[in-house]
C-alpha positions in Angstrom: -0.4 -0.1 -0.2 1.7 3.6 -0.7 2.7 5.9 1.8 0.3 9.1 2.9 3.9 10.7 1.5 3.3 9.3 -2.0 -0.4 9.7 -2.3 -0.2 13.7 -1.3 2.9 13.3 -4.0 0.7 11.8 -7.1 -1.8 14.8 -6.0 0.4 17.8 -5.5 3.6 16.6 -8.3 2.5 17.0 -12.6 3.0 13.0 -13.2 5.0 11.9 -16.6 3.4 10.3 -18.9 4.3 8.1 -22.2 2.7 7.5 -25.0 3.8 5.9 -28.4 3.5 8.4 -29.8 6.4 10.3 -28.1 9.1 8.0 -30.5 6.6 6.5 -33.4 9.1 8.4 -36.1 12.1 7.5 -34.9 12.8 4.5 -38.2 13.9 1.2 -37.6 17.8 1.0 -38.5 18.5 -1.3 -40.8 20.9 -3.8 -39.1 25.3 -3.9 -39.5 25.3 -6.5 -42.3 28.8 -7.7 -41.5 27.6 -8.1 -37.7 24.6 -10.1 -38.5 26.5 -12.2 -40.8 28.5 -13.3 -38.2 25.3 -13.6 -35.8 24.3 -15.8 -38.2 27.5 -18.2 -38.3 28.1 -18.6 -34.5 23.6 -19.6 -34.9 24.3 -22.5 -36.9 25.3 -25.9 -36.1 26.7 -27.1 -39.2 29.8 -28.5 -38.2 31.7 -27.6 -41.8 30.1 -24.1 -41.7 33.1 -21.4 -42.8 32.7 -17.2 -41.8 34.5 -15.4 -44.4 32.7 -12.1 -43.4 34.5 -10.9 -40.8 37.7 -8.2 -41.1 39.5 -9.8 -38.6 42.6 -12.2 -38.5 42.1 -15.8 -37.7 45.0 -18.7 -36.9 45.2 -21.7 -38.7 42.5 -23.1 -36.5 40.3 -20.1 -36.9 40.9 -18.9 -33.8 41.6 -15.3 -32.9 45.3 -14.4 -32.5 47.1 -12.2 -29.4 50.5 -11.5 -31.0 52.9 -12.9 -28.9 54.7 -9.1 -29.2 51.2 -7.5 -27.5 51.3 -10.2 -25.1 55.3 -9.5 -23.7 54.3 -5.3 -23.7 51.1 -5.6 -21.9 53.1 -7.7 -19.1 55.4 -5.1 -19.4 52.8 -2.7 -18.7 51.2 -5.0 -16.0 54.0 -4.5 -14.2 55.1 -0.7 -14.3 53.9 0.5 -10.8 54.0 4.3 -12.1 51.3 3.6 -14.5 48.0 5.3 -13.5 44.5 5.5 -15.0 45.1 9.7 -15.4 42.8 11.3 -18.6 45.7 11.4 -21.7 45.8 15.0 -23.1 43.2 15.6 -25.2 45.5 14.5 -28.8 46.7 11.5 -27.0 49.2 9.7 -25.5 52.6 11.5 -27.0 54.7 8.7 -27.0 52.2 6.6 -28.7 51.4 9.5 -31.5 54.5 10.7 -32.3 55.8 7.3 -33.1 52.7 6.6 -34.9 53.5 9.1 -37.4 57.1 8.0 -38.0 55.7 5.1 -38.8 53.5 5.5 -41.6 55.5 8.7 -42.7 59.1 7.9 -42.1 61.6 7.4 -39.6 63.5 10.5 -41.3 60.7 12.2 -42.7 61.2 15.9 -43.8 57.5 16.7 -43.2 58.0 15.5 -39.0 61.3 16.9 -39.1 60.1 20.8 -40.1 57.0 20.3 -37.4 54.2 20.5 -40.1 52.4 17.2 -39.2 49.9 17.4 -36.7 48.9 13.8 -34.9 45.8 12.9 -33.3 45.0 10.0 -31.2 41.8 8.5 -32.4 39.3 5.7 -32.1 41.0 3.4 -34.0 40.8 4.1 -38.0 37.3 4.8 -37.8 37.6 7.4 -35.2 40.3 9.3 -37.4 37.9 9.1 -40.7 35.2 10.5 -38.8 37.3 13.2 -37.1 39.4 14.0 -40.5 35.9 14.1 -42.3 34.8 16.8 -39.7 37.7 18.9 -39.7 37.5 19.2 -43.6 34.2 19.9 -43.5 34.6 22.5 -41.5 37.7 24.3 -42.8 38.5 23.0 -46.0 38.1 25.3 -48.5 35.8 23.4 -51.5 35.3 24.5 -55.3 31.5 24.0 -54.7 29.8 21.6 -53.1 31.3 19.4 -50.4 31.7 15.8 -52.4 34.4 13.6 -51.5 35.0 11.0 -54.2 34.7 7.4 -53.0 36.4 4.5 -55.2 33.8 2.0 -56.4 33.6 -0.6 -55.4 35.0 0.6 -51.5 34.8 0.0 -47.9 30.9 -0.3 -47.0 31.3 1.6 -43.6 33.3 4.6 -44.9 30.4 6.2 -46.9 28.4 6.7 -43.7 31.1 9.5 -42.6 30.1 11.5 -45.8 26.2 11.2 -45.9 24.1 14.4 -44.9 20.8 13.0 -45.3 19.1 11.2 -42.9 18.1 8.6 -45.1 18.0 5.1 -44.5 22.0 3.6 -45.0 23.0 0.0 -45.0 26.1 1.6 -43.1 23.3 2.5 -40.1 26.0 5.7 -39.3 23.4 8.1 -39.6 24.8 10.2 -36.6 27.6 11.0 -38.5 26.0 11.9 -41.5 25.4 16.1 -41.1 29.4 16.8 -42.3 28.6 15.9 -46.4 26.7 16.0 -49.5 26.2 12.5 -51.4 29.6 10.9 -52.1 30.7 10.8 -55.7 32.6 7.4 -56.8 35.6 7.0 -58.8 36.2 3.7 -61.0 38.2 0.8 -59.4 37.5 -2.0 -60.4 37.2 -3.7 -63.9 34.7 -6.6 -64.2 36.3 -8.0 -66.5 39.8 -8.4 -65.1 38.8 -7.7 -61.9 41.8 -5.6 -61.5 42.2 -1.5 -61.2 40.5 0.8 -63.7 43.8 2.6 -63.6 42.2 4.8 -67.3 38.7 5.5 -65.0 40.3 6.7 -61.9 42.5 8.8 -63.8 39.8 10.3 -66.2 37.6 11.2 -62.6 41.0 12.9 -61.0 41.2 14.7 -64.1 37.3 16.1 -64.7 36.3 16.9 -61.2 36.4 19.8 -60.3 39.8 21.1 -58.9 40.4 21.1 -55.3 38.2 18.2 -54.8 38.8 15.3 -51.8 39.6 11.7 -52.9 39.2 9.2 -50.3 42.3 6.7 -51.0 43.7 3.5 -49.3 47.5 3.3 -49.3 47.3 -0.3 -49.7 44.8 -4.1 -49.4 42.0 -2.2 -51.1 38.8 -3.1 -49.5 37.2 -4.9 -50.3 38.9 -5.8 -54.0 42.2 -6.2 -52.9 43.8 -3.9 -56.1 45.9 -1.5 -55.7 47.7 0.3 -57.8 51.4 0.0 -58.7 54.3 1.9 -57.9 54.0 3.8 -61.3 50.4 4.2 -61.3 50.6 5.8 -57.8 53.2 8.5 -59.2 50.6 9.4 -62.1 47.5 9.2 -59.9 50.1 12.2 -58.1 50.9 14.0 -61.0 47.0 14.5 -61.5 46.2 15.1 -58.1 48.7 18.2 -57.8 48.2 19.4 -61.3 44.2 19.5 -60.7 44.8 20.9 -56.7 42.9 18.1 -55.2 43.4 16.4 -51.7 44.6 13.2 -50.5 42.9 11.7 -48.0 44.2 8.4 -47.1 42.6 5.6 -45.1 45.7 3.3 -44.0 44.0 0.1 -42.2 46.8 -2.3 -43.2 50.2 -1.4 -42.9 52.4 -4.3 -42.6 49.4 -6.8 -42.8 49.1 -6.3 -46.5 52.4 -7.8 -47.7 54.6 -8.3 -44.7 56.4 -5.5 -44.9 55.7 -1.8 -43.2 57.9 0.1 -45.4 56.5 -1.2 -49.1 52.8 -1.1 -47.3 53.6 2.5 -46.5 55.2 3.8 -49.9 52.6 5.3 -51.4 52.4 7.9 -48.3 55.6 8.2 -48.1 55.7 9.4 -52.0 52.6 11.5 -51.9 54.1 13.7 -49.1 57.6 13.8 -51.2 55.8 15.6 -54.1 54.0 17.6 -51.4 50.3 16.6 -52.1 48.3 18.0 -49.6 47.5 15.3 -47.7 46.1 13.4 -44.3 46.2 9.9 -43.3 44.0 7.5 -41.3 45.7 5.5 -39.1 44.8 1.7 -38.1 46.7 -0.7 -35.4 43.6 -3.1 -35.6 44.8 -5.6 -37.7 48.5 -5.6 -37.5 48.5 -5.5 -34.0 45.4 -7.4 -33.4 44.2 -5.0 -31.2 40.8 -5.0 -32.9 39.0 -4.8 -29.4 41.3 -1.9 -27.9 40.4 1.2 -31.2 43.7 2.2 -31.4 44.2 4.9 -34.0 46.0 8.0 -35.1 45.4 10.7 -37.6 48.4 12.3 -39.4 47.4 15.7 -41.5 50.7 17.4 -43.0 50.1 20.7 -43.5 52.7 23.2 -45.3 54.3 25.4 -42.6 54.3 25.0 -38.9 52.5 27.9 -38.0 50.0 26.2 -40.2 50.0 23.2 -38.2 49.8 24.9 -34.5 46.0 26.3 -36.0 45.3 22.8 -37.4 46.3 21.2 -34.1 44.5 23.8 -32.1 40.9 22.7 -33.5 41.5 19.7 -34.3 41.3 19.6 -30.4 37.7 21.9 -29.9 36.2 18.8 -32.7 38.2 16.2 -30.5 37.5 18.0 -26.8 33.4 18.0 -28.0 33.0 14.1 -29.4 35.3 11.7 -26.9 37.2 14.6 -25.0 40.1 12.4 -24.5 41.4 8.8 -25.6 41.9 5.6 -23.9 45.3 4.9 -22.8 46.0 1.4 -23.0 46.0 -0.1 -26.3 48.2 3.3 -27.2 50.6 2.0 -24.3 51.0 -1.4 -25.4 51.7 0.0 -29.0 53.8 2.7 -27.6 56.0 1.0 -26.0 56.3 -1.8 -29.1 57.1 0.9 -31.6 59.9 2.7 -29.5 61.1 -0.8 -27.8 63.8 -1.8 -30.4 63.9 -5.5 -29.5 60.0 -5.4 -29.9 59.4 -3.6 -32.5 61.7 -6.5 -34.4 59.3 -9.0 -32.3 56.5 -7.0 -33.9 57.6 -7.4 -37.8 58.5 -11.1 -37.4 54.4 -11.5 -35.7 53.2 -9.0 -38.8 55.2 -11.3 -40.9 53.4 -14.2 -39.6 49.9 -13.0 -40.7 50.6 -11.7 -44.0 52.3 -15.0 -44.9 49.6 -16.9 -43.9 47.3 -15.2 -46.0 49.5 -14.9 -48.8 49.9 -18.9 -48.2 46.0 -19.5 -48.2 45.8 -17.1 -52.0 48.0 -19.8 -53.3 46.4 -22.9 -51.6 43.1 -20.8 -53.5 44.2 -20.5 -56.3 46.0 -24.2 -57.1 42.5 -25.7 -56.0 40.9 -23.5 -58.6 42.6 -23.7 -61.2 44.9 -27.2 -61.0 42.8 -29.8 -59.1 39.4 -28.8 -59.4 39.8 -26.7 -62.7 37.1 -24.3 -62.0 36.0 -22.7 -65.3 37.2 -19.1 -65.3 40.3 -17.8 -65.1 41.1 -16.7 -61.3 44.6 -15.4 -61.5 43.3 -12.3 -59.6 43.4 -14.5 -56.7 47.2 -14.3 -56.6 47.7 -10.9 -57.7 45.2 -9.3 -55.5 46.5 -8.4 -52.1 45.6 -8.0 -48.6 42.8 -9.6 -46.7 39.9 -9.3 -48.6 39.2 -10.6 -52.1 36.0 -10.5 -54.1 35.5 -14.2 -56.0 34.4 -13.1 -59.3 35.5 -15.0 -62.4 37.5 -12.7 -64.9 34.3 -13.1 -67.3 31.8 -13.6 -64.6 30.3 -11.4 -62.2 29.5 -12.9 -59.2 25.8 -12.5 -58.6 24.1 -11.8 -55.3 21.9 -15.5 -55.6 25.4 -17.5 -55.9 26.3 -15.5 -52.2 23.0 -16.8 -51.1 23.5 -20.3 -52.7 26.6 -20.4 -50.8 25.3 -19.7 -47.5 22.3 -20.9 -47.4 23.2 -24.6 -48.9 27.1 -24.9 -48.0 27.2 -22.6 -44.9 29.3 -20.5 -46.1 29.3 -16.9 -45.1 30.0 -13.9 -47.1 28.6 -10.5 -48.5 26.5 -10.7 -51.4 29.1 -9.0 -53.6 30.7 -11.6 -52.9 33.6 -10.4 -50.5 35.6 -12.5 -48.4 38.4 -12.5 -45.8 41.1 -14.6 -46.5 42.0 -15.0 -43.4 38.6 -16.7 -42.2 40.3 -19.4 -44.3 42.7 -21.9 -43.3 44.2 -25.9 -43.8 41.4 -27.0 -42.5 38.0 -25.6 -44.4 39.6 -24.3 -47.9 39.4 -27.3 -49.7 35.5 -27.7 -48.5 35.3 -24.0 -49.4 36.8 -24.1 -53.4 35.0 -27.6 -53.7 31.4 -25.1 -52.3 32.6 -22.2 -54.7 33.6 -24.4 -58.0 30.2 -26.1 -57.7 28.2 -22.5 -57.3 30.1 -21.6 -60.4 29.2 -24.4 -62.6 25.5 -25.0 -61.8 24.4 -21.4 -60.8 
């Protein structure tokens, strides 16, 4: 029974009301396609099921792999009695951001030596992309509408940073869509060859309005695994300079793509050496296996120190208004690895282990399809592409959504509807099963 005071309060105080109409205009957002795929895989009880959707490294036993060097660095931090849990500076852990900049731009980068680089710790590469998009939308001088050019195809998640309208979108990132107009797209993939459409890419660079922003994947393009050659990067830089464009580099796979940190950073370093206006979004999720720690950085290269100081001040304001201070643990792990010569060499060996296993899976899948199963079509693109992802298209045959569905429904092979697969999901125990399933679908569907 209610107390006397409660009875009195009901008569005196206004009672809150909640009706079904309070949030009835909130649209139902579509589920994230990758996480939906993972949930379906986990619920599947079929013993030979294969998950090729998730973009995370798995070892040959299909288990998440904690890098040995990360275990060692974590133990060092655990035993460091001087560490506390105070806030980091707004722009991040100094020893992390400075070493991360040297990793991508080069140990002897003139831009760093001249204090022209602004580096900010972010919530992994996605946070770097968002912070960069927000900064450009406020301060970059566009020649007309705010338009960013994305590759076609591109990582689906990246579109959410740029689209301003609040229409339902597959990326479920409507809260990030206040910055830009509808993005434009640059042809990247030639369906007939599953290779780079270099002529189409350059043509779009040349025809776009001056001072346009182009989002470029520094290495291991997601979702195609198709990268420009060294000579093609040089031509791209020439056109960007001639048209006064801005290069927005997304670097999620440095070292993880080829096994060589310097090789995978070559495009970015070349653009800096040419004086191309640019920024770099950097992630340590893949190459350090720190997916859940969300360790990333944004590096913006300015023409001089004075400009860099102004840029840093405004990035600090934006960072403060969004996350206030970045998390410390993952940044400390990476900083320790990057700044300790012994740990750094161990990390490079761990990176070669991951990259080497993925390259081996590419070679074995190619061998199975071409030599053992003699699957119709040309499958050279499997070994010509690089990095974690690839498309299962053939040269003369675009992979259909119906075939992707058949692979999932009949063979219990989980992949995105556009045919993108994660090579890290393949291992010595399931690759033959997948190759036979793919061969069967190609021949019958």
